[in-house]
C-alpha positions in Angstrom: -13.9 -85.0 -25.5 -10.3 -85.5 -24.5 -9.1 -88.3 -22.4 -7.3 -86.0 -19.9 -8.8 -85.6 -16.5 -10.2 -82.2 -15.6 -12.5 -80.8 -12.9 -15.6 -82.0 -14.6 -14.4 -85.5 -15.4 -12.0 -86.7 -12.7 -10.1 -90.0 -13.0 -9.9 -92.5 -10.2 -6.4 -93.3 -9.1 -5.4 -96.9 -8.5 -4.8 -98.2 -5.0 -1.2 -98.9 -5.8 -0.6 -95.3 -6.9 -2.3 -94.0 -3.7 -0.3 -96.2 -1.5 3.0 -95.3 -3.2 2.3 -91.6 -3.0 1.3 -91.9 0.6 4.4 -94.0 1.5 7.0 -91.9 -0.4 5.4 -88.7 0.7 5.8 -89.8 4.3 9.4 -90.8 3.6 10.3 -87.4 2.0 8.5 -85.5 4.8 10.5 -87.4 7.5 13.7 -86.9 5.5 13.1 -83.1 5.4 12.4 -83.0 9.1 15.5 -85.2 9.9 17.6 -82.8 7.9 16.3 -79.8 9.8 17.0 -81.6 13.1 20.6 -82.4 11.9 21.2 -78.8 10.9 19.9 -77.6 14.2 22.2 -80.0 16.0 25.2 -78.9 13.9 24.3 -75.2 14.6 24.0 -75.9 18.3 27.3 -77.8 18.5 29.4 -75.2 16.7 30.8 -72.5 18.9 29.8 -69.7 16.5 26.7 -68.4 14.8 26.0 -68.1 11.1 26.6 -64.3 11.2 30.0 -64.9 12.8 30.8 -67.5 10.2 29.9 -65.1 7.4 32.0 -62.3 9.0 35.0 -64.6 9.4 34.7 -65.8 5.7 33.9 -69.4 6.5 32.1 -69.9 3.2 32.5 -73.7 3.2 30.5 -73.9 6.5 27.8 -71.7 5.1 27.7 -73.7 1.8 27.3 -77.0 3.7 24.5 -75.5 5.9 22.8 -73.9 2.9 22.9 -77.1 0.8 21.6 -79.3 3.6 18.9 -76.7 4.3 17.9 -76.6 0.6 17.8 -80.4 0.5 15.7 -80.5 3.6 13.2 -77.9 2.4 12.9 -79.6 -1.0 12.4 -83.0 0.4 9.7 -81.7 2.8 7.8 -79.8 0.1 8.0 -82.7 -2.3 6.7 -85.1 0.4 3.8 -82.7 1.0 3.1 -82.7 -2.7 3.1 -86.5 -2.8 0.9 -86.8 0.2 -1.6 -84.4 -1.4 -1.6 -86.7 -4.5 -2.5 -89.7 -2.3 -6.2 -89.3 -2.9 -8.7 -91.4 -4.8 -9.6 -88.8 -7.4 -7.4 -86.9 -9.8 -8.7 -83.4 -10.4 -5.5 -82.0 -11.8 
């Protein structure tokens, strides 16, 4: 038999690993949400919409909004992954 965990032979995670996954998962989820709130605030503060910015050729504004949006979504999804890993048993 191999030493790798599977569905039939799960391995128990250490308490330190569970706590770290839970903590950093929570941090990344909150970072993703904070980024979304910042983007919403920037979009509400600017006097034009994204469609108007695209029509006017403001690609630097669109790039900044897109990069921050991508960072926010990636942080949120990675945080959700870590929170899902914050369990006692490893069935992966």
